[in-house]
C-alpha positions as CSV (number, residue, x, y, z in Angstrom):
1,M,0.0,0.0,-0.1
2,Q,1.5,3.4,-1.0
3,E,2.3,6.0,1.6
4,I,0.0,8.9,1.5
5,P,1.2,12.1,0.5
6,K,1.1,15.1,2.8
7,E,-0.6,17.4,0.3
8,V,-4.3,17.9,0.6
9,P,-6.8,16.9,-0.5
10,L,-6.0,13.3,0.2
11,A,-7.8,11.0,-2.1
12,S,-8.4,7.2,-2.6
13,T,-10.1,5.1,-5.3
14,F,-10.8,2.2,-3.0
15,L,-14.4,3.5,-2.6
16,S,-16.4,5.9,-4.6
17,P,-16.2,9.4,-3.3
18,T,-19.9,9.8,-3.3
19,A,-20.2,7.3,-0.5
20,I,-19.5,10.0,1.9
21,T,-22.3,12.4,1.1
22,H,-24.6,11.1,3.9
23,V,-22.4,12.8,6.6
24,S,-24.9,15.5,7.5
25,P,-25.2,17.0,10.4
26,P,-21.6,17.2,11.4
27,R,-20.2,14.8,13.7
28,T,-17.1,15.0,16.3
29,I,-14.8,12.5,17.6
30,P,-13.2,12.9,21.1
31,L,-9.5,12.3,21.1
32,A,-7.0,11.9,24.0
33,G,-5.7,15.1,25.7
34,G,-9.1,16.9,25.6
35,E,-9.1,17.2,21.7
36,L,-11.8,16.8,19.1
37,L,-12.0,15.9,15.4
38,F,-14.7,17.8,13.6
39,L,-16.1,16.1,10.5
40,E,-18.4,18.0,8.1
41,S,-19.4,16.8,4.4
42,H,-19.2,19.1,1.4
43,E,-20.6,17.6,-1.6
44,E,-17.9,14.6,-2.4
45,S,-15.4,15.8,0.1
46,L,-15.2,15.3,4.1
47,Y,-13.8,18.2,5.9
48,C,-11.7,17.4,9.1
49,A,-10.7,20.0,11.6
50,H,-8.7,19.6,14.8
51,T,-9.4,21.3,18.0
52,G,-6.6,23.3,19.6
53,S,-4.6,23.8,16.3
54,D,-5.2,25.3,12.8
55,D,-4.8,21.8,11.3
56,E,-7.4,20.7,8.7
57,V,-7.6,18.4,5.6
58,W,-10.1,17.4,3.0
59,L,-10.6,13.6,2.4
60,T,-12.4,11.4,-0.1
61,G,-13.2,7.9,-0.8
62,A,-11.7,5.2,1.5
63,F,-10.0,7.7,4.0
64,A,-13.1,9.7,4.6
65,E,-15.0,6.3,4.9
66,A,-12.6,5.0,7.6
67,I,-13.0,8.1,9.8
68,L,-16.7,8.0,9.6
69,A,-16.6,4.4,10.6
70,R,-14.5,5.6,13.5
71,S,-16.9,8.2,14.6
72,E,-19.6,5.2,14.4
73,G,-17.5,2.8,16.2
74,T,-17.7,0.3,13.1
75,M,-14.2,0.2,11.8
76,D,-12.9,-2.9,10.4
77,P,-9.2,-3.9,10.3
78,R,-8.6,-2.5,6.8
79,Q,-10.0,0.8,7.8
80,H,-7.9,0.8,11.0
81,A,-4.8,0.5,8.7
82,L,-5.9,3.3,6.5
83,L,-6.0,5.6,9.6
84,A,-2.9,4.5,10.7
85,Q,-1.6,5.8,7.3
86,L,-3.3,9.1,7.9
87,G,-1.6,9.4,11.2
88,R,1.7,8.9,9.5
89,A,1.3,11.4,7.0
90,H,-0.5,13.9,9.4
91,P,0.6,13.6,13.0
92,W,-2.4,15.6,14.5
93,L,-4.6,12.7,13.1
94,R,-2.7,10.0,15.1
95,G,-5.3,10.4,17.9
96,V,-8.0,9.1,15.6
97,V,-6.8,5.6,15.9
98,E,-6.5,5.7,19.7
99,E,-8.9,5.1,22.6
100,R,-11.9,7.5,22.9
101,G,-11.1,10.5,24.8
102,S,-12.2,11.5,28.4
103,V,-15.5,13.5,28.6
104,A,-13.9,15.5,31.4
105,D,-10.9,16.1,29.4
106,L,-13.3,17.5,26.7
107,I,-13.9,20.3,29.0
108,L,-10.6,20.8,30.8
109,G,-8.1,19.8,28.1
110,R,-4.7,18.6,29.2
111,E,-5.1,21.3,31.6
112,P,-7.4,24.4,32.1
113,G,-6.4,27.3,30.1
114,M,-9.1,29.9,31.0
115,L,-11.4,30.3,34.0
116,F,-14.1,33.0,33.8
117,L,-15.4,34.1,36.9
118,E,-18.5,36.0,36.8
119,M,-18.4,37.6,40.0
120,T,-21.9,39.4,39.9
121,A,-24.7,39.6,37.4
122,R,-25.1,43.3,38.3
123,C,-23.8,46.0,35.7
124,N,-24.3,49.8,35.7
125,E,-25.0,49.7,32.0
126,R,-27.8,48.1,30.2
127,C,-26.1,47.0,26.9
128,L,-28.4,46.0,23.8
129,H,-26.5,42.8,23.2
130,C,-25.5,41.6,26.9
131,Y,-25.0,37.8,26.6
132,A,-25.7,37.6,30.5
133,E,-28.6,39.8,30.4
134,S,-26.9,42.0,33.1
135,T,-28.7,45.1,34.6
136,P,-28.3,47.6,37.5
137,E,-31.3,45.4,39.1
138,R,-29.6,42.1,39.0
139,H,-28.3,41.0,42.4
140,E,-26.9,37.3,41.9
141,S,-23.5,37.3,43.2
142,L,-20.6,34.9,44.3
143,T,-19.5,35.0,47.6
144,I,-15.7,35.4,48.5
145,E,-15.7,32.0,49.9
146,E,-17.1,30.5,46.9
147,I,-14.5,32.5,44.7
148,R,-11.6,31.2,47.1
149,N,-12.8,27.6,47.0
150,V,-13.0,27.7,43.0
151,L,-9.7,29.4,42.7
152,T,-8.1,26.7,45.0
153,D,-9.7,24.0,43.3
154,I,-8.6,24.9,40.0
155,R,-5.2,25.9,40.9
156,S,-4.7,22.1,41.6
157,L,-5.3,21.5,38.0
158,G,-3.0,23.9,36.4
159,D,-2.2,27.7,36.1
160,P,-5.0,29.1,33.8
161,T,-5.9,32.8,33.0
162,I,-8.4,33.9,35.5
163,Q,-10.7,36.6,34.1
164,F,-12.8,38.5,36.7
165,T,-15.9,39.6,34.9
166,G,-19.7,40.0,35.4
167,G,-21.9,41.9,35.0
168,D,-19.2,44.3,35.9
169,P,-16.7,42.7,38.5
170,L,-15.8,46.3,39.9
171,I,-19.4,46.4,41.4
172,H,-18.5,43.4,43.6
173,P,-17.3,44.4,47.1
174,H,-14.8,41.8,47.1
175,L,-13.0,42.1,43.9
176,P,-9.7,43.3,45.3
177,D,-9.8,40.6,48.0
178,A,-10.4,37.9,45.0
179,V,-7.6,39.3,43.0
180,A,-5.5,39.0,46.1
181,I,-6.6,35.4,46.7
182,A,-5.8,34.4,43.1
183,R,-2.4,36.0,42.9
184,G,-1.5,34.4,46.5
185,L,-2.5,31.0,44.9
186,G,0.2,31.6,42.3
187,Y,-1.8,32.3,39.2
188,S,0.4,33.9,36.5
189,H,-2.2,35.8,34.5
190,L,-5.2,37.8,35.9
191,E,-7.6,40.0,34.0
192,I,-10.4,42.1,34.9
193,Y,-12.9,42.5,32.2
194,T,-15.0,45.7,32.8
195,N,-16.6,48.9,31.6
196,G,-14.3,50.9,33.7
197,L,-17.0,53.0,35.1
198,L,-16.0,52.4,38.7
199,L,-12.3,52.2,38.1
200,N,-11.1,55.3,40.1
201,E,-7.9,56.0,41.7
202,S,-8.7,54.3,44.9
203,M,-9.7,51.0,43.2
204,L,-6.5,51.1,41.1
205,R,-4.4,51.7,44.4
206,R,-6.2,48.8,45.9
207,L,-5.5,46.3,43.0
208,A,-1.8,47.7,42.0
209,P,-0.1,45.2,44.5
210,H,-1.5,42.2,42.6
211,A,-0.8,43.6,39.1
212,P,-4.0,42.5,37.1
213,D,-4.5,43.1,33.4
214,F,-7.5,45.2,32.3
215,A,-9.8,44.8,29.4
216,F,-12.4,47.3,28.6
217,S,-15.6,47.1,26.6
218,L,-16.0,49.8,24.1
219,Y,-18.3,49.8,21.2
220,S,-17.1,52.8,18.9
221,H,-14.9,55.9,18.6
222,D,-18.2,57.8,18.5
223,A,-19.6,58.6,22.0
224,A,-23.2,58.8,20.6
225,T,-23.1,55.6,19.3
226,H,-21.3,53.9,22.2
227,D,-24.1,55.4,24.6
228,R,-26.8,54.1,22.6
229,I,-25.5,50.6,23.1
230,T,-25.0,50.8,26.6
231,R,-28.1,52.9,27.0
232,L,-26.3,54.8,29.6
233,P,-25.6,58.5,28.7
234,G,-22.0,59.6,29.3
235,S,-20.6,56.0,29.6
236,H,-18.3,56.6,26.6
237,G,-16.3,59.4,28.2
238,R,-16.3,57.5,31.6
239,T,-14.7,54.3,29.8
240,I,-12.2,56.3,28.0
241,A,-11.1,58.0,31.2
242,A,-10.8,54.6,33.0
243,I,-8.6,53.3,29.8
244,R,-6.4,56.2,30.3
245,R,-6.2,55.8,34.0
246,A,-5.3,52.2,34.0
247,M,-2.7,52.8,31.2
248,A,-1.1,55.6,33.3
249,A,-0.9,53.4,36.3
250,G,1.1,51.0,34.1
251,S,-1.3,48.3,33.8
252,R,-1.5,45.8,30.7
253,V,-4.7,47.0,28.7
254,R,-6.7,45.6,25.9
255,V,-10.1,46.7,24.6
256,G,-12.8,44.4,23.3
257,V,-15.2,45.6,20.6
258,I,-18.4,43.9,19.8
259,L,-19.9,44.7,16.4
260,M,-23.7,44.9,15.8
261,P,-26.0,46.9,13.6
262,E,-25.6,49.8,15.8
263,N,-22.0,50.3,15.2
264,R,-21.2,48.4,12.0
265,G,-19.0,50.1,9.9
266,H,-16.9,51.7,12.8
267,E,-14.1,49.1,13.1
268,R,-11.4,51.1,11.2
269,A,-12.2,54.5,12.8
270,T,-12.6,52.9,16.2
271,R,-9.2,51.0,15.8
272,T,-7.7,54.3,14.6
273,F,-9.0,56.3,17.5
274,L,-7.6,53.7,20.0
275,K,-4.3,53.8,18.6
276,R,-3.9,57.6,18.1
277,N,-5.6,58.7,21.1
278,L,-4.9,56.1,23.8
279,G,-1.7,54.5,22.5
280,L,-3.2,50.9,22.0
281,E,-1.6,48.8,19.4
282,P,-3.8,46.7,17.1
283,D,-2.9,43.4,18.8
284,R,-4.6,44.8,22.0
285,I,-7.9,45.5,20.3
286,T,-10.1,42.6,19.6
287,F,-13.2,42.7,17.5
288,D,-16.0,40.2,17.5
289,T,-19.8,40.0,16.4
290,V,-22.8,39.6,18.7
291,K,-23.7,36.1,19.6
292,G,-27.2,34.8,20.1
293,T,-27.1,34.7,23.7
294,G,-29.0,36.6,26.3
295,R,-30.1,39.9,24.9
296,G,-27.8,39.3,21.8
297,A,-29.1,38.5,18.4
298,F,-26.8,36.7,16.2
299,T,-25.0,38.8,13.7
300,D,-23.4,37.1,10.6
301,Y,-20.8,39.7,9.8
302,E,-17.3,39.8,8.9
303,P,-15.5,43.0,10.5
304,D,-14.3,45.4,8.0
305,L,-10.4,44.9,8.8
306,E,-7.6,43.4,6.8
307,D,-6.4,41.7,10.0
308,R,-7.8,41.3,13.6
309,A,-7.5,39.7,16.7
310,T,-10.9,38.0,17.5
311,G,-12.9,37.3,20.7
312,S,-14.8,39.6,23.0
313,H,-14.0,37.9,26.3
314,G,-11.1,35.7,25.2
315,M,-7.4,36.6,25.1
316,P,-5.8,38.7,22.4
317,A,-3.9,37.0,19.6
318,D,-0.4,37.3,21.5
319,A,-1.7,35.7,24.8
320,G,-2.0,32.0,23.6
321,D,0.7,29.5,23.0
322,E,1.4,28.3,19.4
323,P,-0.2,24.9,18.9
324,D,2.1,22.2,20.2
325,H,-0.2,19.0,19.5
326,T,0.7,18.0,23.2
327,G,-3.2,18.6,23.9
328,R,-5.8,21.2,24.0
329,K,-6.2,23.8,26.9
330,G,-9.7,23.9,28.3
331,K,-11.9,26.3,29.8
332,L,-14.6,26.9,32.5
333,C,-17.0,29.4,33.5
334,I,-18.6,30.0,36.9
335,A,-21.8,32.2,36.9
336,P,-22.9,34.6,39.8
337,D,-25.6,31.9,40.7
338,G,-22.9,29.2,41.0
339,A,-23.8,27.6,37.6
340,V,-20.8,26.0,35.8
341,Y,-20.4,26.4,32.0
342,P,-17.7,24.9,29.6
343,C,-17.4,28.5,28.1
344,I,-18.8,32.1,29.1
345,F,-21.1,31.8,25.8
346,S,-22.0,28.3,26.1
347,R,-24.8,28.8,28.6
348,G,-27.0,26.1,27.3
349,T,-24.4,23.4,28.4
350,V,-24.8,23.3,32.3
351,L,-22.3,21.1,33.9
352,G,-23.4,21.5,37.5
353,N,-23.6,24.1,40.3
354,I,-20.9,25.1,42.9
355,R,-23.6,25.6,45.5
356,S,-24.9,21.9,45.3
357,Q,-21.6,20.1,44.6
358,T,-17.8,21.0,45.0
359,L,-15.9,21.7,41.8
360,P,-14.2,18.2,41.9
361,Q,-17.5,16.4,42.2
362,I,-19.0,18.3,39.2
363,I,-15.6,17.4,37.2
364,A,-16.1,13.8,38.2
365,D,-19.7,13.9,37.0
366,I,-18.9,15.2,33.8
367,E,-17.5,11.7,32.9
368,R,-21.1,10.2,33.3
369,R,-22.5,12.8,30.9
370,N,-23.9,11.4,27.5
371,L,-22.7,12.7,24.3
372,S,-25.2,13.9,22.0
373,P,-26.1,12.6,18.5
374,P,-25.6,14.8,15.5
375,S,-28.1,17.6,14.9
376,A,-28.0,20.1,12.3
377,E,-30.3,22.5,14.3
378,R,-27.9,22.2,17.5
379,W,-24.8,22.8,15.2
380,S,-26.6,26.0,13.9
381,R,-27.3,27.2,17.6
382,C,-23.6,26.5,18.5
383,R,-22.3,28.4,15.5
384,Q,-24.7,31.6,16.4
385,Q,-23.7,31.6,20.1
386,M,-20.0,31.0,20.5
387,S,-16.9,32.7,18.9
388,C,-14.5,30.0,19.3
389,G,-14.3,27.0,17.1
390,D,-13.4,24.4,19.8
391,C,-16.0,25.8,22.0
392,R,-18.8,25.3,19.4
393,M,-17.5,21.8,18.9
394,I,-17.5,21.0,22.6
395,A,-21.1,22.4,23.2
396,Y,-22.4,20.7,20.0
397,T,-20.7,17.3,21.3
398,L,-22.1,17.6,24.8
399,G,-25.6,18.8,23.9
400,M,-27.2,22.1,25.0
401,D,-29.7,21.7,27.9
402,D,-31.9,24.7,27.5
403,E,-33.1,23.4,24.1
404,G,-33.9,20.0,25.2
405,D,-31.1,18.1,23.3
406,G,-28.4,17.6,26.0
């Protein structure tokens, strides 16, 4: 049998390529190390994408059929040999011939890479698109004891980035204490995601010993547009002042811009404004579109930029490690009511609640969770609700409880 070339698409005449056209909706294969292989048919080809890296390949014929058989648990010895060949040609596919991956590893990866701590559901703005439906009237909040317990439990699993968010975390009375606890436990990277309205000099002084980074939500260079989105007059000027204040204090700062019909077309002017007026480099400015979560209505819109860092609550492009094929890093989100989600936007996939179980118990229970069968409708919802490709695949694989298919 000839060695498979490394160029794509890979093709074989052992079976007719038309035999794979039944692959609809997409399928996923959990792999070792918390990784996933995503499979989607496109006419006579099978698209295969790997979480945690940029690796992808198009397959046809016998190779495509072998991977499909692997996803259904029906491989025969010949198909096993074909997958072994694929793994030799493309090392990132070697995991396809190994045993099924752990469901808990699907969430946590080889180690956690990001923990979102939504300290409070309360916010002093009423943004049109808020995924968490935060308002000044919301009062759900994590206690400092709950925050300490979560940070302690997660630290035993690794050293993820800790993002303190909300609502607006500056509203929480124990934010400086929470940041101090995280730094005392040895976390390397701490970030506060905020609108900055309460970031005064006193708060900066309390946070300064623990050196957190700041991420600010800003929606336009134009004050009127920003204020229409936040539904709070004067909020643009207050957020800009907070960004200046944090930068003057020597904090590492980035800005997240969410695009929607109200500010569509402002991308270039907003990035220019942030660079010229505030001194932010383009790689410290992230752009994303509204997701269909909370008050948000999904917007299928490609930002008008030649190059961009993506993600509203995710890290900027320079914060992550390059793919090294040693296993994907996972995420967790703890909501203000104690609910645990695999991602800050994946709110239909509830893993448990820290008010009824410890976090280690919740992680252990994940192993007993059933994986969901393919569903075109669920895949469409995942695409509309999440920015990150691997978060979409994980939510799709685990199911989404709020829609009845988890």
